[in-house]
N, C-alpha and C positions, 0 to 999 in steps of 0.2 A: 472239552473245547476240539478240538481236533487239530492232530499232527501233519507237522510240514517233514521231508523226505531225510528231515540229515536228522529228527528227533525218532523219524520211525526210524532206523538202519542203527544209532546211539545208544538207545533202550531196549534193542535184544542183544549190545553187544556189548554193556556195560557189568566189568567187573568191578572195580572199584571205586568209591565217590559214589555220590549224590550225583543225579542233575539238573543242577543251579549251573546257572548260566557264574562265569566267571571264574567258578572252583575247580580245581582239578578234577576228571577223573582218570580211572585205568579201561582201556577196552580191551577187546581179544582183536588179536589179527586173522584173516583168517588166509592171507597171501601177500607174502614178501615179494621184494626184488632189489636187486642188483645189478649197478653196470661197474666196469675193474679200473674207472678209475678210484672209488668208494668202494668197493666193496673187497678188495684184495682186502684192507684194514680191519674188513666190517665181518671177513673168515679167521681173520689170525686174533680178533675180538671173542668169536664163537668159541676159539676151541680152549685162548685165556679159561673162559667163563666155564670149560669142560665138560662142554652139553654132549652128548653122540649119539643123538641125531634132532636132526629139525621136526618139529610138534604143528607147525604151519598147515594146515592143507596143500597149500602146496608155496611151493619157493623155488621161484628161475632164477641162475646167475647170468646176467648177459653180459659179450663184449661188445662195445659197439662204444668207447672214446680210446682208449688208448692202442691202433687197431696199424699208423705207422707207428713201422718198426725200425727205427734207427739205436742199434746198441741191443743188446743183448734184451734187456729190462723189460719189453711189453711181452715177448713172445716166453719168456720166464713165469712172466706173474702170469700171464694165460692159463697157462702148462698149470701152476696154482692149483688156479680156482677149476682148474677141469678135470683134480683128479679130491681134491676139498669136496668140491661137488657131489661125485660118485660116491666118497667116504659115508658123508651125511645125510643122501637124498634127496640132491636140490635137481631140479631138470638146467641145463646148462645148451643155453646159446649162445653160439657158435660165436667167430669173426665170421662174418659178413652175414650172417643171419639177418641183420640189420639192428635198428634203433632199437632201446626196452622198450619205449612207451611205446612206439610205432606197431611195433612187435607184439608186446605185453595186450595192444586193445581187440589186434585180430585174434589171437589165438589162445587169450588164459579170461582177460579180465570178462567177472560177470558185476550184471547185479542186485545188491543186495550187501554183498562183499567187504567187508573190510580188507583195504590196503597198504602197507607202506611198504616203501620205497628209500635205500640210501642216495637218492635224485629228488630231486626241488620241483624237478618237473614231472612227476610222479601226478598229481590231479589229474591228468590227461585220463588217464582212465575214469576219470570222474563225466566224461561222455557218454558213456556207456551205462554207466548207472552206479558202481561203484563207491566208496568213500575212502577215494585216498591220496595218500596223504608223504608227503616227504618229508624226512626225518635223519635226522646224522647215524651214518653207520656203527654204530655202536647201541643205540634205541634198537633198528635191525635184527642185532645181533642177537640180542632179549627177546624181541617179538620170534623170532628163529627158533630161540627153547621151547616157546608158552608163559615168555613173561608177556605183563600186559603193557601194552605203549599208553602213556600220558599224554593228554592233552590240555585245554583249559576249557571246560565242556564252552559251548559256542557261541554267540549271537551270530544270529542266521538273518543278512540278508534276501532280500528276495529281487530277482532282476525279473521283472514283470515284460516280457518280450511280445512286441506286437506286432503286427503284418507278417509279410514278405520280400525279401533283399534283392531289389533292383539288376538287372544285369550291369556285371565291372565291378559290385560293389560285397564282398564276401567274408567268415569266417572271425577271417584279421580284423576287418577293419570293423566287429564288433565288439573285439575286446579290446581291440585299440580306443574304441568309444566308451569303456568303460574303462579301463586305464586315465580317458583323459577325466570321468568325477572324483574314481576315487584315490587316483595317484598312487605312487609306490610307497604308499608313507599312513602311518594311522589305522589301519585295520587287521590290527595285532586279535589272534581272540577271536574273527568275525568267520563266517562260513558266504560262498555263493552261492545262492536255489536260486535256478534256469528254470522258469514257469511262463504261462503265459498262452494262447492261440497260438504264439510265432514262433516257436518250440518244434513243430509239428513240422514245421518249414525246411524247418534247419538237418542237413546227413548227420550220421553219427562221428564220420571222419571231421567235421564243419565242426559241430557239439566238442570235439578230442581238442580242436584249434581254441573253441576260446577256456573253456578247465585250463589245456597246455597256460596259457600263457596268464592266467590268471593267479600264476603261481607270482608274476611280478609285479602283486597288489601288496602284497604281500599278508593276505588272509590265509587261514591254515587250507582250504581244501574249493572248491568248486564241483558244483553237480546238477546232472538234469536225470529229467526223469526219466524212465524206461517204459516206452510207450509201443506203440506198432512200429514205427521205427529203426525204432533200437530190435523187434524182434526179426524183421526184413534183415539188418543184422547180419543180426547171429546166426539164421540159415544159409545167410551167402556163406557163414564159414562156416557151415555143418553144427554147429553148436546151440541149437532153435531149441535143442532141451535142457539146453543153461538158463535158457530165458524167462526170468519173474515182470510183472508185470510194476511198478514201483512210482508212486504219483502221490504229492502232498492231499489229504483233505481238505475238502471245501470248506473248513472255517476254521482252514491252518491259520496260525500268525505269526509271525515274520515283525523283527526289531527294526528290520528299517525295511521298505520296497524301494528299486528307483526306477522310472518307465523306461524301454527304448523301442521307438517305431521302427520297425530292420525298412520301413521303405523309405523314411528321411534321408539314411546314413547317408554316407557318398567314400568313396575310398581319401584311405588315411592314412597317417606314417609316425613312427617313431623318431625323432630325429637326435642327433647325437646331446649326449655321450650319457640319456635313459629311457628307458621304456615308457616312465609316464613324462616327453615332451612330445605329442602332441599336437600335429599339427595338419591341417586340410590339402594333400598331396595336391590339392591347387594354388596350394597358399607355397608351393614350393617348387612348381615347373620350371624348366631350363635350366635346373641343378645340370651340371657335367660330372658325370658315375663312370670311373676306370671299371667297375667290375661288377656282375650280378652274379649271387650265390641264390638258387634257387633249396630247397632241403630242409633242415632239421626237424627234429620232432615236434614242431608249431605246425607245419606246412610241409610236408612231405610223403601223405597218401594217394592213394591212387588217384581219387577223386584231384586232386592241386596238380599233378602233373599234365590228371589229362584235357585239366584244362588252358593249360599251360602251352601245349604242345597244341591244344586249335587251336591258338591262336597266333604262333610261332611257324602255324605250317605254308610252306611252301615263302619264310623270308630267312634272313642270315643276320645272325646277328651283328650290330653296330661295330663299324673295322675296329675304333678306339678301345672297346670291351674285351672286358675276358669272360668268361660263362661260361658257370658250371653250376651239374645239378646231379643232388647227391639222393640215388630214392629214400623212401623212410625201412623197406626194407628188404627181404628180398622174394616174397610177394608181390610188391609192392614192383622189384624190376621184371619181374616173369612178368606179371599183367601188361606193363605196360609195353612188353617186346609182345603179348598177343594181342590187343589189339591194336600195333598200328605206329603207337607214342615216341617210343621207344628209338625208331626211325628217322623220325621226322625233329624229333629235338636235339640226335646227331646231324642232320643235315641244314639245321638251322645253326649248328656251328658250337655246340656244345660240349660241354667233357664231361664225361659223367665218370661222378665219384661217386667212390666206396660209401652202400648202403651202413653211414656211421655217422658219426658227434666231428667227424670232421670243421669245418669254415666256423662251423659254432662256438667251439672249443677253446678253435686258434691253433689247433697243434697242425694246419694243411690252410692252402687256398687262401694262402694272407694274403692282405691289398696291399698293393706297393705305398711307400712314404708320401705324406699327407693324400693320398686319392684320397677319392668320393668311394663307397663298397652299396649300393640298396643289395638289403638282404631278407629273408623269408622266416629266420630264424627268431627271438624271443628277448635277447640281449646287444644291448647293444654299450656295453660300459667300456672305457674309458680304455684301450692296450688288448680287449679282450680277446678282437680277432687278432691277434698273433703281430701286429702292429697301429704300437701308439697312434701315430701321426693318423693315422687313419681316420674317414668322417663316416660313419656305416648307422643306416640308414634300415628300419625297419619298416616289412611295407605287405601289402601281399601277393600272393603268386601272380593275379594279375595284372596286377601294378609293378612286378616283378618284369613280369615278361613286353610288358609297353620300352620298359626304359633297355632291355632288349635292343628291341629294336628301331630305340630313337637315342640309345645314347645319351639319355640325359634323363631326366626325373619328368614322368608322363602319370597326368591321368589316364587311366584306359579310353576311359568313356571323351578322347580327343581323338583316337584310332579313327575312327570314321570306320569302323568294321564292326559287323553283327556278333555279339556274343557266343561263344560255343556253344553248342547245344549236347551235354554229354549225361551218360545217363550211366551209372552203376552197375556191374552185371549181373548178374539174378546167385550168381556163382562165382567165388573168386575161385583161382588156384591156391588147393593143399596140400603142400608139403613140410611134415616134424619134419626129413631127413637130418638136418641144424640141429635141432637139437639131442641133447643126448639123452635120456632117460634113466631113471633112478634103476639099479640093480638091484635083487630082492637081497635082507639085511645082512644072510651069510656069504653073500661073494662080497657085501662093502667093511666087510669088518678084514679081508685081506689083500684092501689096496693103499697100498705107499702111501704118501704127500708128497709131489715134485717138489723143496724148499730152491730157492736157484739163490746165487748170492745178494740181489736187491733187496732177499725176505727178510724182514727184521724182526722183534719179537713186537708184539706192542707192547708202547711202554707204560707205566701203571708212573700216577702221581703218590705224593706225599699227603697224611693228612693238614687241613686246614690247621698253622700256625696260630696260634693263641694272641699273634699281635705279628698282624702285615708291616713293616715295616724298609719300605724302600725306597725307587728313584721311578718318576715318569719318560718313559724309555722313548715317548714318541704320542704325540700335539697332534689328531688328523679334524676333518671336518664331516661337515654331512655326507650322507648318503654315500659311510665307505659302507663298497663289496667285499664276500668274499675272496675274490678273481685280486683285488685289493690285497689283501690279507694274505692271501696263496696262491700266487702266480700258477694257471696254467696250461694248453700247449705242452712246448717240447717240455716242463719240468714235473709235468702230469706223473711221468713215469715213472720217479720216486718218489711217489705214495703209497708205497707198499715201507718205508726206507726212511721212517721218520727223522733220525741227524743228520741226513744225507736228505732232505726235503728241507727240511726247518735252519739249513742255509738261504731258504729262497724269501721267508717269511719277512712281508713290505716290499718285497727288491720293486718294485714301483716306486714307491710312495718312500723309502730310505732302505736303503739297500749293506748300510751299516747295522740295520738291526738287530741279527741275529748276534756275529759279533759282539758287540756292548753286553745286549743279553744272558750271552755264555761270560763275561766276564763278572759282573754281578753275579749269578748265580754261581759261581765258584768262592766268589766272598762272600758268601747268603747274602747279598742284599736281596729284598724280592723285589720286580716287575714290571711295570702297574701302565697300565695302554690308560689313555684319555680319548673320549671320541663323540664325534656329534651329534644328528638326529639319525633312526634308522644306520645305525651300526650294524655292521652287518649283514645286511641285503643282499639275494643272488640268491650263492647257489647251494646247496645242504651239507657239502663240501666239510666234515668235519676235521678236515685238517690245519681248515681256520683256528681254532681248539685246540687242536692237539698240540699240532707242532711250537708256539707261542706258551703252553705246557709246557711243551721238554724244555724248555730255552727257559722256562723259569718263571712265570707271567702270572701270577695271584689276582688279583683283580682289574677288571675290567671298568673305567666307567662314563659312562656317556649320557647323553638328553635323551636316549631312548635308544631300544636293539630287538630290532627283530628275531622273531621265532626259533627258527629254527638253530640258529649261531646263539642265542640264550639257550635253547636246552642244552647245544652241543655243550657249551663254554661251562655246563651245572655238568653236564656227565662227564667234563674230564675236570675236575669238582676246582674251576676260574670262577673269583665273584663276579656273578652279573648285576651290578650295580650302576645308578640310576640320579641326577644330579636331582635333590627338592630345588633348587635356584637355581640360573643361571646364568646369575653374575659370579656363581664360584667355574663356570667352563670356564667362564673370558678370563679369570684371575689366576689358572695355571697354565706353566710352560713348561717345555720340556725341559728334565733334570730339574726338575723343582721332587722337593724328597717330603714323603705321604708317609705320616704314620696313624694305624688304624689301633689304636692301644685296648680296645677290648670289645675287637669283633665274636669271638667267639659269644661273650656272656648276653650282647643283644641280637645275633643272631640269633641265639637259644630263645630269648623273651620277646621275639618280635618285635624292636625299639630299632627305629633310624642309625643307623651305623657313624661312628661320630670319626670324622676323615682331622687327621692334625695337619695343614700345609707348615711343616718345619722352616723351608727357604722362605717361605710370605712373615711367618708366624701370624696365620691366622687357624679359623677353626672352622667348617663347615657337615650340613649332613646330606647325608647322601641314602637311600629307599634301595629298597629291591622289593622284588616280585616273586618269592619262593615259595614253594609251600613246603609244609613240613618236614615229606620225604622229600624234594628239594630239599631244603636245607641238613637234614641227616647227609643225601648223599655227597654234597658236598664239603660237610664235615668230617667226609670217613674217606676223599681225596679225588671225588670219582664215582662212576659209575659199574667202573672197572673194581673194587675193591671194595664199595658197595652190595653188590650182587652177588660175590665169589663167595663174602662176608654169611648171607642166606641160601 
């Protein structure tokens, strides 16, 4: 029996466990990336673990999230990141160099390599054939130190692409179609592998758009073959020597096959407030819009901005909208300048935003009160844009550009113009001067790491108590994201200061949560969170587990928990538990007193855990999906004490 691409890469990298679907395996990591919102804590943890240098083939520290410097915190943290990178042999990408996923795709990602990043959209590199996964910062820190990265050996879903995209339909519409099919839940433990004749019609940037937003389905990652199209892209980046062919064997088997005919697709949109709320643009036409934002790690490539410029040439943005464009990297910015597209965008009325995450994470270019924002990014969770009352629609660059012209949601096919004919250059502008590359080891020893007052030590948890007895501090519904748990935007500047950042846990859901938890913690009462389906979806933000841990949360009981957040809960010693019966979720209320009298014994013996609702005088069972390694991590209070002990 032949092998698919996923099997080939994993078998070449497995260092612990066996390739049995559903079982935990440890794999060697070739590359890591971090960004400043999550990377600061990752490097504090790297130091806490006592590593003296990185053991990967390549590790890069990017600054792309907290580039709006209001107050001293972000500047100070950037300096910490720069000095810690220099100390330990990490490449540092300076502020202004661009969004980590776009830059990594351009300069470092390689087919056949494993990549783990402290950002949930790390699978972007799957567009070039990397097996790239998002993770919490602590997992990345361990990987940088040479430790294995653990995942569930995945089920592989083949997305079989046929045909060719018609004009005005692009890669964003492909992934929105995939989201329409798979939705945002129920895909944990799967990988999407793209194949079929339609693959060769897509450029690497288009493939990267698809793998980037594949994260919204909840899969471990998404990956494309490495073929002549990949080779052409790497040649244009001056990296052809790093190319290898990567394809599935003709008789490879898959757990499921999804057929998509590219020629039948049409413009799509994800409606408020979920990337999975997908509808045809044609069915949304006429909705007045107030803002258009083009960019983010999903749609900020040279290909995307050349298309937008081609549509907007000779036109001016509608008088009722604000229009912003954020090129994904300095390379993209330089290229659109050289090719004349930057002038077109400026003349059309675009505000040229920084090459950073910016509007996507809600730290700039926020929409107005009750306004409609048309955006090319990947998430439209309530409040993520920086304005809770805003209605955010996620669309392709083509549909966004159509909205710039008309001032309302418009099917771009109705513009009555020819689709722009663009071609990517044979050679990109290559300027790596915004990277700070590692110094020789002797020089690194002399470097002193800068720590501003916002830098606080990484907190550690205590071992799991023999009895968990506490209060349900909050009960939430389905699809609670890490943005709900740990707000982004202006709050992100506290990510290296857990005691401060913890003051904002569940801020947009229940702002009293942190204070109530701290009072219980002082009294020795454990705190418990109750959630619905797909609890913890969205960002890889480990602070959504780290800050609750700091507040004394010992367990999360939910209908289901998403992969990265589940791993982060384990990493910080919080028990991730699943209701066996949905009626037990219905019977619990905020403020109920719960007790798990034999939690350690039941965990060690692999039995379901008994939960007593002392308030309601009821008893029920919860289950868990934990390997023996994960059980030991929780018993010891988290991955930091577990790893340090070994």
